[in-house]
N, C-alpha and C positions, 0 to 999 in steps of 0.2 A: 652619484653627487655627494657631494659634501654639503650639508647643510647645518645651522645653527640653532633651529629649532625644532621640537617632533614632526614629523612625519603628517600627523594634524593639519599641522598649520600651510601646509604646499597639495593637501586632497582638496575635495569638493565641498567639506563641511563648511566653512568659512564663506564659502563662496554662495552658498546655498541660499537661496531668496535677493539675488541681486536685483534691483529694478531695470539697469538698463538691459538686461537679457529679454525683458519682454516687449522692447521699443524697437528692437531691429535684428532682422535674423542674422545670424555668423555665415559668413561666406565658408566656403568647404575649401581647402588644402590640400592636396595628397601629402602625403608622408613620404620622406625624403628615399628612396631605395637605391643601391649601386654606387656604383663612381661617375664621379666626375669634376671640372674643373671650371673655378669660377677664380673672376680677377680678386673681388671679393667678398668673403662668405659674414654674416651679419649673423650673431646668434643672441637673437630675441625677439620677437617679433612684435613691441610695443610701439610707442611714442617715438622714440630714439632711433630703435634699429628701423622703422620703416619710415621715419621722417630722410636717414643715411641713404638708405634705399632708393629713395624717389631720388633725391636730389646727385647719389652717384650714377644711378641708371639713365638717367634724364643728359648726363655728361658721356653718355657710350661704353660706362665701365658694364661689365657682366657681373651682376650681386646673383647670391644666393642667399635667402633668410631662411635660418631653421628659427621654429618656434615651438619651443618643448611641448604646449599644448595646445588646445585647440584656439582660434583667434578669438582674441579677447581677453582668453581666461587671465590672465594678470594682473596688473595694478592699471593699467593703461584700459583695460574692460569695467574695471569695478572703482573707479575714484569717486571724486565730489561732482565733477566736472566744475573746477575753478582754474581758466586761463587767469594767472596773474602772476605777478614777481614773488618773489620769497624764495628762492631758490636755494639761498642761506640761512643759516640761520645764526650768523653773526648781525650785529647792530653796523649801522654805519662808522660809528665812531671805532668801536672793537677793531673791524678791519682795515681802517686807516691808518691805527697804531701798528696793527700787523704787517698789513703790507703798503703803506704808502699811501699817498694820495691819488696819484696815477695809474696805477694797478686799481684801487676803489672804484676810481670815475667810469674807467672801462668797463668793470663789471658791472657797476649799477647801469652805463648804457645799455649792457646787452640784456640788462634785468627784461629793461621798459623794450628795447628790439625785440624778446623773443615771444611776447606777449603779439606784436605788430604783424610776427611771421607768421603765426596760428592765423589770424586776420585774413591775411594775403593768401594763406592755403586754402582756407575754406572758400574764399571769394575766384581764386585762380580756378579752382576743380568744380567749382560748384557744389560743394559739401554741405546739404544743409542739417545743421547740426541743434538748430533748436536755442539758439543763441540767446542770450539776454545780459542787463544789468549794463549798466553805462561807469565801469571801473568797478572797485571793492569800495565796502565799507567795513570799516573796524568798529566796533561797539565797547565803549568803556564798561569793565566788570566792576569796578572801583572809582572813589573819587581818584585815588592816588593814579590810575590808569586815566583817567579823565585830565588830569595835570598835564600828562607825559601827549598827550592828543591836541591838546591847546598848543604845546609846544610845539608840536609839528608841525603841525596849520600855519604858525606863525613864519617857519621855514618854505612853505610852499606856495607861494601864491594860486596854487592852482588850487588847491583842496579846499575841501568845503566844512567846514565844522558846525556841527549839530549839537547843540548845547539839550538838555535833560529836556526842558520846558518846550523843546521843538519835537522830540520825537516823535509822539501820536501824530503829528500835524505831517509829520513827513514818513507816515506809513511804517514806521519802526518801533512801534511800542514794545515794552519791553523792560526787566529789571537793571535797566543799563542806565548810566550816569552820563553819558551824550555819546554821541560819535563822529568820524572823521571818514569823508568818501573822499577818495583819492580816485582819479579818471584814466588809470592804466588797468585795463582785464575786462573782462565778462563772463559768463556762465555758458555751458555748452554741455550736449549730452558727447560723454568721451569717446562711447561707443561707435555713434553715428560717426564722429571726428576719426577715430583710426580705421574704420571700415573705406573711409575716403581716400584717406590716406594707402590706404592699401589699395584699394583697386586702382587710384593715380599710379602707386610703384609699380603695377604689373602693366599696364600701360605705357609706361616707358620701357619694360623690358625687364624688370627685375622678379626672382624666382623664387616663390614664398611657400613655402612648407610648416604644415602642421605636425604634431604628435611627433616629431623629429629631436629632442631633447640631445646637444652635445654631448658624448660622454667622454672625450679628453682631446687635448688639441697636443700636436708634436711637430717638430719644425725634420722637414727631411730633404737636401738638394738645395736649400733655399727657398723651398716652400714651408706653406701649412698643412699640416695635415687634420682636415676637425673629422672625427669618427660619431657616426650615432648609433644605434642598435641596430641598423639594416643598411649601411653604407659610409662611405668616405667621400671627402671633398677637399682636393686639393687647390688651394687658392693662394696668392703673391700676398693678400692682406687679411685679417682678423678683426672683426668691430665687436667688444664685450658690448652687449647692452642689454643686460639681465636687471641690474637694478638690485630691488629686495629681495627678489628672486635667484639672486644668484649662488652658484657652488662655489665652496670654498677652495678648490682645486681646478676649476675651470676658467682661467689659469690659475697656476698657482701663487701668482702675485697678486692674487686677490686675497687670499688668507689674510681674516683676522683685519681687512681693509673697511669692511661696510658694517653696517650695524641696523639689519630690520628690523621697525618697528611697528605694531599694529594700529591701524584706523579702522574705526566701525561705521557704518552708516545708517541711515534709517531712510524711508519715504513712504507718507501718509497715501492715502486717500487722497483724490481732490475735494480740497475745501470748497465749500460754497460762499457768497457773497456776504451772506448773514455770518458767517464761522469767522470770516478775516477781520470782519467787523468788528465781533466781539473781541479779539485779542488784539485789534488794533495795528495787525502786520498787513498790511497789502504792497507794500514797496516789491519792484522786479529786482531790488540789489542784492548781489552777492555780497554776504557778512559774516563775520569771524569775530570773535571776540577776543580781548586783552588778556587771556591767560595764557601761562607759559601751557599750558595742557589744554588748548583750545579745544573748543567747539566752533563748527561752521556750519551756517545756515544758508537756506534759499529758498523763494518762494519760485517754483518753475511756470512756465508759460502755460503747462496743463492744469494751474494752479494745484498741485502737489507742491509737500513742503520737505525738501530735502533737508536730513539735520544727521551731523557727523560730530563722530568727537577722537582724540588722540587717547591712547590707551591701550591695556591690555597688554600684559608682560607675561603671560601662559597660555598656552595653547595646546587646549583639550574640547574635546564636547561639553565639558563640563564648564571649565575657563570660559565659552564662547557665549556659554548661555547667561552666566555672572556678567560678560561686559555689555550684551545686548540690554538686558534686565537694566543695568546701571545707565545706558545711554536714553532709555526710556525715560527714569527717573529724570535723567540732568534736562529732557525734553518738556517733561511735564512741570518742573519747578519755573522753566523760562517760559514759557507758553502755556499757563497757567488755563485758558480757556480751551484748550483744546486738550484738556487731559482724555476725552472719552473718545478722540478722533481714532480712527483704527489707522497702525501703520504695519502693511501685510508684509512691505518690504523690508529685510533688514539684512547686512551681509558684513564682511571685515577682508581686510587685505593687507599686504604690507606697503610701509614705505620705508625710504631709507637713507640713514646718516653717515655721514665721513665724518672720522675724527676732527678733521680740520675746520667743520660744520661749513662747508662749499660744496659743491659739487666739482667734481673730475671729470674734465673731458680732453682728449691728449693722447700721446702714446706711450704705452704702457714702457718704462722704463728699461734698459737694456736687453728689450725685448723686440727686435726689429721686424717690422709690417705687423703689429698687433696694437692694436688702439681700443679705448672703454670710455665710453660717455654713462655715467651713474649717481647718483646720490644727491637727489634734486629734494630731501627736506617735507615732502608733501606737495611738493608743487611741479610736479614732473609734466603736466598738460604742455604748459608753455617752455620749462627749461630743457624736458626730455625732447622736445621736438625740434628747441634751437641747438641742442648738442648733437642730435642727428646730422642739423645741418654744416656745422662746423666740420663735424668730422667727414663730412664728404669731402672738406677742401683738405684735410690734413691729409685723408688716404691718398689723396692724388699728390700732395705735394706743393697744394698751393698755400699762400697765407690768406688766411680764411678774410672774405670784404666785410665782414660782420663785427663790432666789437666781441674778442676774445683776450681776456683777460689771466695775467700771468697767476690771478688768484687760483684759475682752473686748474692748474697744470702740476699740481703736486700731492701724494694720498699719502699721510700720515697711518699707521697701525695702531688699533687700538690695544691694547694690555690684556692680558688675560688670554687670548689667543681664542680659542673653541668655547671655551667659559665665559666670553663677558658679556655676555646677556645679563651676568649678576650683576653688573655695572650699573644698569637699569632700573634695579630696584630703590637705591638708595638716590639716585636723580631725580625717577619721579617722586619718590617721597619728598624730599627737599621742593623739585619744582610745584609740589601741591601743596607745601604749606607759605610758600612765597605766593601763589596765588589766592 
Protein backbone atom coordinates (compact mmCIF):
# COMPACT_ATOMS: atom_id res chain seq x y z
CA UNK A 1 0.00 0.00 0.00
CA UNK A 2 1.09 3.57 -0.73
CA UNK A 3 -0.18 6.12 1.78
CA UNK A 4 0.84 9.70 2.48
CA UNK A 5 1.00 9.63 6.30
CA UNK A 6 3.67 7.72 8.22
CA UNK A 7 2.91 4.13 9.13
CA UNK A 8 2.01 5.15 12.69
CA UNK A 9 -1.19 6.78 11.42
CA UNK A 10 -2.44 3.43 10.15
CA UNK A 11 -1.42 1.39 13.16
CA UNK A 12 -3.02 0.81 16.58
CA UNK A 13 -1.55 3.90 18.31
CA UNK A 14 -4.05 6.59 17.24
CA UNK A 15 -6.99 4.24 17.84
CA UNK A 16 -5.95 3.20 21.33
CA UNK A 17 -8.52 4.36 23.88
CA UNK A 18 -11.53 4.42 21.54
CA UNK A 19 -14.67 4.47 23.70
CA UNK A 20 -16.85 2.68 21.16
CA UNK A 21 -14.77 -0.49 21.53
CA UNK A 22 -16.04 -0.79 25.09
CA UNK A 23 -19.70 -0.59 24.10
CA UNK A 24 -20.05 -3.61 21.81
CA UNK A 25 -17.85 -6.56 20.93
CA UNK A 26 -16.68 -6.84 17.35
CA UNK A 27 -17.97 -9.70 15.24
CA UNK A 28 -15.39 -12.14 13.94
CA UNK A 29 -15.15 -12.47 10.17
CA UNK A 30 -12.77 -14.90 8.49
CA UNK A 31 -9.71 -13.76 6.56
CA UNK A 32 -9.99 -14.25 2.81
CA UNK A 33 -8.03 -17.17 1.42
CA UNK A 34 -7.98 -19.03 -1.86
CA UNK A 35 -9.64 -18.09 -5.11
CA UNK A 36 -13.27 -17.10 -5.60
CA UNK A 37 -15.58 -15.24 -7.96
CA UNK A 38 -18.16 -12.61 -7.01
CA UNK A 39 -20.41 -10.32 -8.97
CA UNK A 40 -19.11 -7.41 -6.88
CA UNK A 41 -16.02 -7.07 -4.70
CA UNK A 42 -16.12 -4.17 -2.25
CA UNK A 43 -12.83 -2.94 -0.79
CA UNK A 44 -13.54 -1.39 2.60
CA UNK A 45 -15.90 -2.59 5.34
CA UNK A 46 -17.10 0.77 6.68
CA UNK A 47 -20.42 2.57 6.22
CA UNK A 48 -20.02 2.91 2.46
CA UNK A 49 -18.90 -0.65 1.84
CA UNK A 50 -21.45 -2.32 4.09
CA UNK A 51 -24.33 -0.16 2.85
CA UNK A 52 -23.42 -1.05 -0.73
CA UNK A 53 -23.09 -4.73 0.21
CA UNK A 54 -26.45 -4.80 1.94
CA UNK A 55 -28.34 -3.13 -0.90
CA UNK A 56 -26.62 -5.21 -3.58
CA UNK A 57 -27.12 -8.51 -1.75
CA UNK A 58 -30.80 -7.71 -1.26
CA UNK A 59 -31.06 -7.50 -5.06
CA UNK A 60 -29.53 -10.96 -5.49
CA UNK A 61 -25.94 -10.03 -6.36
CA UNK A 62 -23.08 -12.11 -4.99
CA UNK A 63 -21.02 -9.67 -2.92
CA UNK A 64 -17.67 -10.00 -1.16
CA UNK A 65 -16.37 -7.30 1.21
CA UNK A 66 -12.65 -7.09 1.99
CA UNK A 67 -11.82 -5.23 5.19
CA UNK A 68 -8.11 -4.51 5.74
CA UNK A 69 -8.37 -4.57 9.54
CA UNK A 70 -10.81 -5.97 12.04
CA UNK A 71 -14.51 -4.96 11.88
CA UNK A 72 -14.91 -1.31 12.84
CA UNK A 73 -11.17 -0.62 12.78
CA UNK A 74 -11.33 2.37 10.42
CA UNK A 75 -13.13 5.68 10.54
CA UNK A 76 -16.60 4.11 10.65
CA UNK A 77 -15.81 2.49 13.99
CA UNK A 78 -14.08 5.44 15.65
CA UNK A 79 -15.87 8.65 14.60
CA UNK A 80 -17.93 11.06 16.71
CA UNK A 81 -21.29 9.51 15.82
CA UNK A 82 -22.87 12.56 14.19
CA UNK A 83 -25.48 11.52 11.62
CA UNK A 84 -26.05 14.84 9.91
CA UNK A 85 -25.70 16.89 6.76
CA UNK A 86 -22.34 18.45 5.85
CA UNK A 87 -20.74 16.01 3.45
CA UNK A 88 -19.45 18.98 1.45
CA UNK A 89 -17.28 21.83 2.68
CA UNK A 90 -18.64 24.23 0.06
CA UNK A 91 -21.24 26.78 1.11
CA UNK A 92 -24.55 26.68 -0.71
CA UNK A 93 -23.71 29.93 -2.49
CA UNK A 94 -20.32 28.69 -3.66
CA UNK A 95 -21.79 25.42 -4.87
CA UNK A 96 -24.42 27.30 -6.86
CA UNK A 97 -21.78 29.46 -8.51
CA UNK A 98 -19.68 26.43 -9.44
CA UNK A 99 -22.35 23.90 -10.36
CA UNK A 100 -25.59 25.79 -10.92
CA UNK A 101 -28.95 25.89 -9.18
CA UNK A 102 -30.30 22.52 -10.28
CA UNK A 103 -27.25 20.41 -9.44
CA UNK A 104 -26.94 22.15 -6.07
CA UNK A 105 -30.61 21.63 -5.23
CA UNK A 106 -30.29 17.92 -6.02
CA UNK A 107 -27.14 17.66 -3.91
CA UNK A 108 -28.79 19.39 -0.93
CA UNK A 109 -31.80 17.09 -1.23
CA UNK A 110 -29.38 14.15 -1.14
CA UNK A 111 -27.74 15.43 2.05
CA UNK A 112 -31.15 15.46 3.76
CA UNK A 113 -32.12 12.08 2.35
CA UNK A 114 -28.85 10.58 3.59
CA UNK A 115 -29.88 11.24 7.20
CA UNK A 116 -33.34 9.77 6.57
CA UNK A 117 -31.74 6.68 4.99
CA UNK A 118 -29.77 5.96 8.15
CA UNK A 119 -32.91 6.30 10.23
CA UNK A 120 -34.73 3.86 7.94
CA UNK A 121 -31.89 1.37 8.16
CA UNK A 122 -31.90 1.56 11.95
CA UNK A 123 -35.67 1.01 12.03
CA UNK A 124 -35.83 -1.65 9.31
CA UNK A 125 -33.14 -3.86 10.82
CA UNK A 126 -33.87 -3.18 14.48
CA UNK A 127 -30.43 -1.68 15.15
CA UNK A 128 -30.21 -0.17 18.65
CA UNK A 129 -27.51 2.47 18.28
CA UNK A 130 -28.21 4.72 21.29
CA UNK A 131 -29.70 7.50 19.16
CA UNK A 132 -30.52 10.94 20.54
CA UNK A 133 -30.85 14.62 19.50
CA UNK A 134 -33.55 16.39 17.52
CA UNK A 135 -31.40 17.66 14.66
CA UNK A 136 -28.12 19.44 15.32
CA UNK A 137 -27.18 22.73 16.95
CA UNK A 138 -24.46 25.06 15.69
CA UNK A 139 -22.87 27.23 18.37
CA UNK A 140 -21.59 30.68 17.42
CA UNK A 141 -18.01 31.17 18.61
CA UNK A 142 -18.01 34.90 17.82
CA UNK A 143 -20.39 37.82 17.38
CA UNK A 144 -19.71 37.76 13.64
CA UNK A 145 -20.58 34.08 13.47
CA UNK A 146 -23.82 34.78 15.32
CA UNK A 147 -24.79 37.33 12.70
CA UNK A 148 -24.38 34.61 10.09
CA UNK A 149 -26.59 32.26 12.12
CA UNK A 150 -29.28 34.94 12.34
CA UNK A 151 -29.19 35.30 8.56
CA UNK A 152 -29.43 31.52 8.16
CA UNK A 153 -32.40 31.41 10.54
CA UNK A 154 -34.19 34.07 8.52
CA UNK A 155 -33.89 31.88 5.42
CA UNK A 156 -35.08 28.67 7.15
CA UNK A 157 -38.49 28.87 8.81
CA UNK A 158 -37.99 25.47 10.47
CA UNK A 159 -34.73 26.43 12.19
CA UNK A 160 -34.67 27.60 15.79
CA UNK A 161 -32.47 30.57 16.67
CA UNK A 162 -31.24 30.74 20.26
CA UNK A 163 -29.81 34.05 21.38
CA UNK A 164 -26.96 34.24 23.88
CA UNK A 165 -29.24 35.15 26.79
CA UNK A 166 -31.33 32.03 26.09
CA UNK A 167 -28.51 29.49 26.01
CA UNK A 168 -28.56 28.62 29.71
CA UNK A 169 -32.31 28.02 29.69
CA UNK A 170 -31.84 25.75 26.66
CA UNK A 171 -29.23 23.71 28.54
CA UNK A 172 -26.50 24.87 26.15
CA UNK A 173 -24.43 27.06 28.42
CA UNK A 174 -20.89 27.89 27.38
CA UNK A 175 -18.69 30.63 25.88
CA UNK A 176 -20.96 31.06 22.88
CA UNK A 177 -22.73 34.03 21.31
CA UNK A 178 -25.88 32.08 20.49
CA UNK A 179 -26.90 29.03 18.52
CA UNK A 180 -29.00 27.73 15.64
CA UNK A 181 -30.80 24.38 15.67
CA UNK A 182 -31.82 22.66 12.45
CA UNK A 183 -34.05 19.61 12.59
CA UNK A 184 -32.15 17.17 10.37
CA UNK A 185 -29.79 14.80 12.12
CA UNK A 186 -29.19 12.80 15.26
CA UNK A 187 -26.37 11.30 17.30
CA UNK A 188 -25.63 7.57 17.54
CA UNK A 189 -23.10 4.95 18.52
CA UNK A 190 -21.32 4.46 15.19
CA UNK A 191 -19.88 1.05 16.09
CA UNK A 192 -23.31 -0.35 16.99
CA UNK A 193 -24.76 1.04 13.77
CA UNK A 194 -21.88 -0.36 11.70
CA UNK A 195 -22.18 -3.84 13.18
CA UNK A 196 -25.94 -3.73 12.66
CA UNK A 197 -25.33 -3.00 8.98
CA UNK A 198 -22.84 -5.87 8.84
CA UNK A 199 -25.33 -8.31 10.35
CA UNK A 200 -28.02 -7.22 7.89
CA UNK A 201 -25.64 -7.53 4.94
CA UNK A 202 -24.60 -11.04 5.99
CA UNK A 203 -28.24 -12.06 6.41
CA UNK A 204 -28.87 -10.86 2.85
CA UNK A 205 -26.04 -13.06 1.59
CA UNK A 206 -22.96 -10.81 1.52
CA UNK A 207 -19.62 -12.41 2.40
CA UNK A 208 -17.53 -10.31 4.81
CA UNK A 209 -13.80 -10.82 5.40
CA UNK A 210 -11.45 -9.14 7.89
CA UNK A 211 -7.64 -8.81 7.95
CA UNK A 212 -7.78 -9.01 4.16
CA UNK A 213 -6.34 -5.85 2.61
CA UNK A 214 -6.46 -5.67 -1.15
CA UNK A 215 -2.91 -5.54 -2.49
CA UNK A 216 -3.72 -4.90 -6.14
CA UNK A 217 -6.39 -4.65 -8.83
CA UNK A 218 -5.90 -5.63 -12.45
CA UNK A 219 -8.06 -6.60 -15.42
CA UNK A 220 -7.97 -9.98 -17.13
CA UNK A 221 -10.39 -11.24 -19.75
CA UNK A 222 -12.98 -8.60 -19.04
CA UNK A 223 -12.91 -9.34 -15.31
CA UNK A 224 -11.27 -7.55 -12.42
CA UNK A 225 -8.73 -9.51 -10.43
CA UNK A 226 -8.39 -8.35 -6.82
CA UNK A 227 -5.40 -9.75 -4.97
CA UNK A 228 -4.98 -10.14 -1.22
CA UNK A 229 -2.04 -11.55 0.71
CA UNK A 230 -3.60 -15.02 0.71
CA UNK A 231 -5.95 -15.12 -2.24
CA UNK A 232 -7.47 -13.84 -5.45
CA UNK A 233 -10.98 -12.68 -6.28
CA UNK A 234 -12.39 -12.34 -9.77
CA UNK A 235 -15.32 -9.99 -10.17
CA UNK A 236 -17.35 -8.19 -12.78
CA UNK A 237 -17.34 -5.05 -10.65
CA UNK A 238 -15.14 -3.56 -7.91
CA UNK A 239 -16.19 -0.82 -5.49
CA UNK A 240 -13.55 1.27 -3.68
CA UNK A 241 -14.86 2.34 -0.26
CA UNK A 242 -11.69 3.12 1.69
CA UNK A 243 -12.04 6.89 2.24
CA UNK A 244 -9.28 8.35 4.48
CA UNK A 245 -7.49 5.01 4.65
CA UNK A 246 -7.18 4.63 0.88
CA UNK A 247 -4.01 3.49 -0.82
CA UNK A 248 -2.61 5.72 -3.54
CA UNK A 249 -2.28 2.80 -5.95
CA UNK A 250 -5.50 0.80 -5.38
CA UNK A 251 -6.45 1.80 -7.99
CA UNK A 252 -3.79 4.08 -9.52
CA UNK A 253 -6.57 6.54 -10.43
CA UNK A 254 -6.81 7.48 -6.75
CA UNK A 255 -3.30 8.93 -6.66
CA UNK A 256 -3.39 12.51 -5.27
CA UNK A 257 -7.21 12.65 -5.36
CA UNK A 258 -7.82 12.42 -1.60
CA UNK A 259 -6.51 14.39 1.36
CA UNK A 260 -6.68 12.46 4.64
CA UNK A 261 -6.92 14.72 7.69
CA UNK A 262 -6.91 13.86 11.36
CA UNK A 263 -9.70 14.27 13.88
CA UNK A 264 -9.34 13.61 17.61
CA UNK A 265 -12.06 12.68 20.11
CA UNK A 266 -12.40 12.25 23.87
CA UNK A 267 -15.18 10.87 26.05
CA UNK A 268 -15.54 11.70 29.75
CA UNK A 269 -16.75 9.44 32.51
CA UNK A 270 -20.51 9.72 33.21
CA UNK A 271 -21.42 13.14 34.59
CA UNK A 272 -23.66 13.56 37.62
CA UNK A 273 -26.72 15.79 37.62
CA UNK A 274 -24.84 18.21 39.86
CA UNK A 275 -21.92 18.38 37.44
CA UNK A 276 -24.22 18.95 34.49
CA UNK A 277 -26.00 21.72 36.37
CA UNK A 278 -22.69 23.34 37.36
CA UNK A 279 -21.73 23.78 33.70
CA UNK A 280 -25.29 24.44 32.55
CA UNK A 281 -25.10 21.90 29.72
CA UNK A 282 -28.00 19.48 30.05
CA UNK A 283 -29.21 19.30 26.44
CA UNK A 284 -29.22 16.07 24.44
CA UNK A 285 -28.54 18.04 21.26
CA UNK A 286 -25.46 17.16 19.28
CA UNK A 287 -23.59 20.38 18.63
CA UNK A 288 -20.58 21.90 16.92
CA UNK A 289 -19.11 25.37 16.86
CA UNK A 290 -18.75 27.77 13.93
CA UNK A 291 -14.96 27.61 13.68
CA UNK A 292 -13.39 26.46 10.45
CA UNK A 293 -11.28 24.09 12.56
CA UNK A 294 -14.37 23.13 14.43
CA UNK A 295 -15.09 21.43 17.73
CA UNK A 296 -17.99 18.97 17.96
CA UNK A 297 -19.61 17.73 21.15
CA UNK A 298 -22.64 16.02 22.63
CA UNK A 299 -24.01 14.68 25.89
CA UNK A 300 -24.69 11.02 25.26
CA UNK A 301 -27.58 8.98 26.70
CA UNK A 302 -25.35 7.46 29.41
CA UNK A 303 -24.36 11.02 30.47
CA UNK A 304 -20.82 10.74 29.17
CA UNK A 305 -19.74 13.82 27.22
CA UNK A 306 -18.07 13.44 23.83
CA UNK A 307 -15.81 16.23 22.60
CA UNK A 308 -13.80 16.28 19.38
CA UNK A 309 -11.82 18.60 17.15
CA UNK A 310 -10.21 18.80 13.75
CA UNK A 311 -6.47 19.13 13.60
CA UNK A 312 -3.24 17.27 13.96
CA UNK A 313 -1.08 17.44 10.84
CA UNK A 314 1.69 15.10 11.98
CA UNK A 315 1.42 11.46 13.00
CA UNK A 316 3.79 9.92 15.52
CA UNK A 317 3.54 8.96 19.18
CA UNK A 318 4.81 12.41 20.13
CA UNK A 319 2.40 14.21 17.78
CA UNK A 320 -0.48 12.10 19.05
CA UNK A 321 0.31 13.11 22.61
CA UNK A 322 0.47 16.77 21.59
CA UNK A 323 -2.92 16.81 19.86
CA UNK A 324 -4.56 14.95 22.75
CA UNK A 325 -3.25 17.54 25.20
CA UNK A 326 -4.54 20.32 22.95
CA UNK A 327 -7.95 18.66 22.82
CA UNK A 328 -8.09 18.58 26.61
CA UNK A 329 -7.08 22.24 26.86
CA UNK A 330 -9.82 23.24 24.43
CA UNK A 331 -12.36 21.18 26.36
CA UNK A 332 -11.36 22.78 29.67
CA UNK A 333 -11.60 26.27 28.16
CA UNK A 334 -15.03 25.62 26.66
CA UNK A 335 -16.48 23.78 29.66
CA UNK A 336 -14.55 25.13 32.68
CA UNK A 337 -16.84 23.55 35.29
CA UNK A 338 -15.62 20.16 34.09
CA UNK A 339 -11.86 20.79 34.31
CA UNK A 340 -11.54 18.11 36.98
CA UNK A 341 -13.71 15.57 35.16
CA UNK A 342 -11.74 12.57 33.96
CA UNK A 343 -11.73 11.64 30.28
CA UNK A 344 -10.48 8.04 30.26
CA UNK A 345 -11.07 7.60 26.53
CA UNK A 346 -9.26 9.55 23.83
CA UNK A 347 -8.35 8.55 20.26
CA UNK A 348 -7.94 9.85 16.72
CA UNK A 349 -8.55 8.83 13.13
CA UNK A 350 -8.72 10.02 9.55
CA UNK A 351 -11.42 11.99 7.79
CA UNK A 352 -11.06 12.56 4.05
CA UNK A 353 -11.27 15.64 1.82
CA UNK A 354 -11.43 15.99 -1.94
CA UNK A 355 -9.97 18.89 -3.89
CA UNK A 356 -13.51 19.74 -5.06
CA UNK A 357 -14.65 19.79 -1.39
CA UNK A 358 -17.60 17.55 -2.28
CA UNK A 359 -17.97 13.75 -2.04
CA UNK A 360 -17.22 11.55 -5.02
CA UNK A 361 -19.69 8.77 -5.79
CA UNK A 362 -19.76 6.99 -9.12
CA UNK A 363 -17.84 5.15 -11.82
CA UNK A 364 -14.09 5.63 -12.04
CA UNK A 365 -13.41 7.33 -15.39
CA UNK A 366 -12.06 5.13 -18.20
CA UNK A 367 -12.06 2.03 -15.98
CA UNK A 368 -15.09 -0.08 -16.83
CA UNK A 369 -16.58 -1.90 -13.88
CA UNK A 370 -14.73 0.13 -11.25
CA UNK A 371 -16.64 2.43 -8.88
CA UNK A 372 -15.78 4.51 -5.82
CA UNK A 373 -17.48 6.33 -2.96
CA UNK A 374 -15.37 8.52 -0.69
CA UNK A 375 -14.49 12.00 0.67
CA UNK A 376 -17.24 12.91 3.15
CA UNK A 377 -15.33 15.71 4.90
CA UNK A 378 -15.90 14.35 8.39
CA UNK A 379 -19.59 13.54 7.97
CA UNK A 380 -19.54 9.99 6.71
CA UNK A 381 -22.17 8.41 8.95
CA UNK A 382 -24.95 9.70 6.75
CA UNK A 383 -23.15 10.40 3.47
CA UNK A 384 -21.13 7.18 3.53
CA UNK A 385 -24.30 5.16 4.04
CA UNK A 386 -25.99 7.11 1.28
CA UNK A 387 -23.07 6.67 -1.10
CA UNK A 388 -23.26 2.91 -0.60
CA UNK A 389 -26.94 2.99 -1.49
CA UNK A 390 -26.26 5.04 -4.64
CA UNK A 391 -23.40 2.77 -5.66
CA UNK A 392 -25.62 -0.29 -5.34
CA UNK A 393 -27.91 1.19 -8.01
CA UNK A 394 -25.09 2.40 -10.25
CA UNK A 395 -23.30 -0.96 -10.18
CA UNK A 396 -26.47 -2.63 -11.42
CA UNK A 397 -26.85 -0.13 -14.26
CA UNK A 398 -29.82 1.54 -12.63
CA UNK A 399 -30.51 5.23 -12.35
CA UNK A 400 -30.61 5.88 -8.58
CA UNK A 401 -34.12 6.49 -7.26
CA UNK A 402 -32.67 8.86 -4.65
CA UNK A 403 -31.18 12.30 -5.38
CA UNK A 404 -27.84 11.88 -7.18
CA UNK A 405 -26.25 15.14 -8.20
CA UNK A 406 -23.68 15.73 -10.94
CA UNK A 407 -21.78 17.60 -8.21
CA UNK A 408 -20.64 14.18 -6.92
CA UNK A 409 -19.48 12.76 -10.24
CA UNK A 410 -16.04 14.32 -10.74
CA UNK A 411 -12.88 14.42 -8.68
CA UNK A 412 -9.79 16.53 -9.26
CA UNK A 413 -6.20 15.96 -8.20
CA UNK A 414 -4.34 17.87 -5.52
CA UNK A 415 -1.06 19.51 -6.52
CA UNK A 416 2.27 18.23 -5.18
CA UNK A 417 1.33 14.57 -5.49
CA UNK A 418 2.53 12.48 -2.56
CA UNK A 419 3.88 15.64 -0.90
CA UNK A 420 0.45 17.30 -0.86
CA UNK A 421 0.18 17.15 2.93
CA UNK A 422 2.42 20.24 2.85
CA UNK A 423 -0.62 22.18 1.60
CA UNK A 424 -2.40 21.58 4.90
CA UNK A 425 0.06 23.53 7.05
CA UNK A 426 -0.56 26.99 5.54
CA UNK A 427 -4.24 26.16 5.07
CA UNK A 428 -4.70 25.30 8.75
CA UNK A 429 -2.71 28.35 9.79
CA UNK A 430 -4.97 30.59 7.72
CA UNK A 431 -8.13 28.90 9.01
CA UNK A 432 -6.89 29.30 12.56
CA UNK A 433 -6.33 33.03 12.03
CA UNK A 434 -9.82 33.35 10.51
CA UNK A 435 -11.28 31.60 13.56
